[in-house]
N, C-alpha and C positions, 0 to 999 in steps of 0.2 A: 504494500500500500504506500503510495507516495504522499508526501506532505503537501499541504495546501499553501498557496501563495498568501492567503489571508492569515494563516498562523505565522508565517515568516514575517509579514508586515506587522503583526501584533508584537512579536519578539523584538523586531527592529525598533518599533515605537517605544517599547519598554527600555531599550538601551540607548535611546536617542540623546541622552545627556553625555554619552561618551563619544568623543571624536574618533574617527578612523575605524568604526565598526563597518565591516564589509561582509559580503557573502558570495558564495559561488554555488551555482546549481550543479548537482552531481547525481545523475540517474534518478531523478524525481525527488531527491532530498536536497538539503542545503548545508554546506559547510560554513561555519561562522568564524570570522577572523576579527581580531582586535590588534591594531597596529601591525598587521602583517603576520601575526602568529595565530595558528589555529587554536581556538578555545574549545571547540566541540562542533555540534551540529544539530540540525532539526531532522529527526527521523520519525516517520509516522506521526507527525504532529506532536512530538515530544522533544523538549530541549535536553540534550545530553552533553555533558562536559567530560574532558579527559580526567581519569581518576588519579590525579597527582596529589601529593601530600597536602598542598595548600587547599585544594578543593575538598579533600576528605576532612580536613580540620574545620573548614567553613561550613560544611554540611555533614556532620558526623552521623546522622541517621539516614542519609540518602541511600536509595536502593541502587544496586547495580543492575543494568539492563543491557541487552544486546541491541545495538543500533540496527543490525541486519544479520542474517544467518552467516556464520563463519567469521564474524568480526570479534574484536576484543570488547569486553564489557566496558561500559562507561557509566557515569553517575547521572541519574535522573534528577533534574532540577524541578522540584515540585512548586516552589514559590514564584512562578512566572508572573503572577499578578502584582507582585511587589517590586516596583522598579528600583527602589533603593537597595533592596536585597540583591537583585541581579547585578546592579552596578558594583556593589561591594564584592560580590563573588568574582566578577571579571577582574577588578583591580587586585584582589587577593591572589589570584592564580597567575596573573600576567608574567611576573618575573620568573616564575618557575617553568613556564612553558618553553619548549625548545624553539630556537630561532629557525626561521625558514631556511631550507637548504638552498644554496645558490643555484640559479638556473643554468643548465648546460647550454653552451654556445653552439 
């Protein structure tokens, strides 16, 4: 099941206070970036983030879920209606996220 453009727009609206939030469509789902780093994505109309230490600390009771069959588990963000919570989550995990790999020439 693909994610809806409406859900993407809702999440982008919730994160609108942050500069440099971008996304990329990928096989009916959406990868979410902050300042060029992948923070997670929208899969089946669910916001999932990478299960790094900072995210686990910020959301200690978050459930692990598969974004799609065969993928690594990610953390489900339940509080998508709270834009301050989402903004805090993104800022908390940003420094720990890996930098993007350089593009091949």
